[in-house]
C-alpha distance (Angstrom), angle and dihedral (degrees) to the residues before:
residue distance angle dihedral
M1 . . .
F2 3.82 . .
R3 3.80 91.8 .
M4 3.81 91.0 47.4
M5 3.81 91.5 53.4
I6 3.79 93.6 52.3
V7 3.79 95.5 41.8
G8 3.81 90.2 46.4
L9 3.80 91.8 56.1
F10 3.78 92.5 62.1
A11 3.79 105.0 28.4
V12 3.80 94.9 70.5
G13 3.82 95.2 70.5
S14 3.79 93.6 52.3
L15 3.82 93.2 51.6
L16 3.78 93.6 68.2
V17 3.79 113.7 101.8
G18 3.78 109.5 -102.7
A19 3.81 93.7 4.5
P20 3.81 113.5 134.5
A21 3.78 115.4 -116.0
Q22 3.78 110.7 -101.3
A23 3.77 120.6 -132.6
A24 3.77 112.6 -116.9
P25 3.79 111.9 -107.6
V26 3.77 123.5 -110.9
F27 3.81 109.9 -110.7
Y28 3.79 125.0 -145.4
S29 3.74 138.1 -173.1
V30 3.80 106.6 -140.5
H31 3.83 114.9 -142.8
V32 3.79 126.8 -168.0
G33 3.81 112.6 -127.7
F34 3.80 94.4 -135.1
N35 3.81 97.4 69.0
N36 3.82 107.5 -12.9
K37 3.84 95.6 -110.0
C38 3.81 115.3 149.9
L39 3.77 133.3 -111.0
D40 3.80 102.3 -109.1
A41 3.80 136.2 -177.0
D42 3.81 112.0 -137.3
L43 3.81 109.8 -111.8
G44 3.81 90.4 -153.1
N45 3.80 92.4 81.0
I46 3.81 104.3 0.5
Q47 3.80 93.3 135.4
H48 3.81 93.1 60.6
N49 3.79 131.6 76.5
G50 3.78 108.4 -105.3
A51 3.82 94.7 37.8
I52 3.78 111.9 161.9
V53 3.80 120.8 -102.0
Q54 3.79 110.8 -155.1
L55 3.79 145.1 154.4
W56 3.80 118.2 -89.0
D57 3.79 138.4 166.3
C58 3.80 105.9 -80.9
N59 3.80 112.6 -103.0
G60 3.83 105.1 154.6
S61 3.80 94.3 -115.5
A62 3.82 121.8 150.9
Q63 3.81 92.6 -104.4
Q64 3.82 87.2 61.0
L65 3.81 95.7 50.0
W66 3.79 119.0 92.2
Y67 3.78 136.0 179.0
W68 3.78 136.0 -170.5
S69 3.80 118.3 -112.0
G70 3.78 102.8 -177.9
S71 3.79 102.7 -54.5
S72 3.81 94.8 -24.8
L73 3.79 122.5 100.4
V74 3.81 108.0 -140.6
T75 3.80 131.8 -168.1
A76 3.80 115.8 -123.1
Y77 3.79 89.6 -143.8
N78 3.80 96.7 74.6
G79 3.81 109.9 -17.0
K80 3.81 96.9 -103.2
C81 3.81 119.0 146.4
L82 3.78 131.4 -117.1
D83 3.80 102.0 -108.4
A84 3.82 135.4 -174.4
D85 3.81 112.8 -138.0
R86 3.81 104.9 -110.3
S87 3.81 95.4 -156.4
R88 3.84 91.5 81.0
I89 3.79 101.7 11.8
W90 3.82 96.2 139.8
E91 3.82 93.0 56.4
N92 3.80 128.9 83.2
G93 3.79 111.1 -109.2
V94 3.81 97.7 40.0
K95 3.81 111.1 165.9
I96 3.80 118.7 -108.1
Q97 3.79 112.2 -144.9
L98 3.79 144.2 160.0
W99 3.79 119.6 -96.1
D100 3.78 138.2 166.2
C101 3.80 107.4 -81.2
W102 3.78 114.2 -108.6
G103 3.82 102.8 145.1
P104 3.83 108.0 -109.7
A105 3.81 120.1 152.3
H106 3.83 93.3 -103.3
Q107 3.85 87.7 62.1
Q108 3.79 92.9 50.3
W109 3.79 122.0 94.4
R110 3.77 137.1 178.0
Q111 3.75 133.0 -166.5
D112 3.79 114.8 -120.8
G113 3.78 103.3 -175.9
A114 3.79 103.6 -59.7
M115 3.82 93.4 -20.7
V116 3.80 124.6 91.4
R117 3.82 113.2 -144.6
N118 3.79 127.9 -160.2
G119 3.81 117.2 -121.9
F120 3.81 94.2 -138.1
N121 3.80 101.4 56.2
N122 3.83 105.9 -0.8
R123 3.83 91.6 -119.1
C124 3.79 119.7 144.0
L125 3.76 133.5 -105.7
D126 3.80 102.8 -110.4
A127 3.81 137.5 -177.0
D128 3.81 114.7 -136.2
R129 3.82 105.1 -110.8
S130 3.79 94.3 -156.5
R131 3.85 90.0 72.9
I132 3.81 101.8 14.4
W133 3.82 94.3 127.8
E134 3.82 92.7 54.6
N135 3.78 128.1 84.4
G136 3.79 106.0 -112.5
A137 3.81 95.4 36.7
K138 3.80 111.6 161.7
V139 3.80 121.3 -101.1
Q140 3.79 112.0 -151.9
L141 3.79 146.8 156.8
W142 3.78 116.4 -93.8
E143 3.77 137.0 168.6
C144 3.80 105.3 -83.8
N145 3.80 113.4 -101.7
G146 3.82 104.1 154.2
S147 3.81 94.6 -115.3
D148 3.81 121.3 151.3
Q149 3.81 91.8 -105.2
Q150 3.83 86.8 62.7
R151 3.80 95.7 49.1
W152 3.79 116.0 95.3
V153 3.79 130.1 -171.2
F154 3.82 118.4 -154.6
R155 3.81 110.0 -151.5
H156 3.77 117.8 -167.6
R157 3.80 111.8 -120.7
A158 3.79 121.7 -161.7
V159 3.80 112.0 -140.6
R160 3.78 116.5 -149.7
């Protein structure tokens, strides 16, 4: 089923008459430098905008696989984008969530060494240290400070 989901996401575009075949994306598991837990989309409400993005023990599941689409970081599970909640975007601790991709600056990210910066306010993707050892730890935006909870390792994952 997992393979069908991922293949299904990219096969649709190549079925159109005259449409060029699209190269399959490169998938990554994204690990926080502090304790090597993975960036994970919560399966409890993954189909809805606003779904929680959290840390979880790495298990290679589709909700822990991500790919770059331009400057957006997208989950392999359902093609939703990593999104910073705009309602409090200038504050430390802003919730990171999944949302339908539509290209605004708060859905754009760039790697700066091991840090991942948001395109809207240049703040860093950050794991909440108060619960960082627990599954379900909050992922948030925070002023960049170079700490281990702001360092992310992208590991290539082959999808079969």
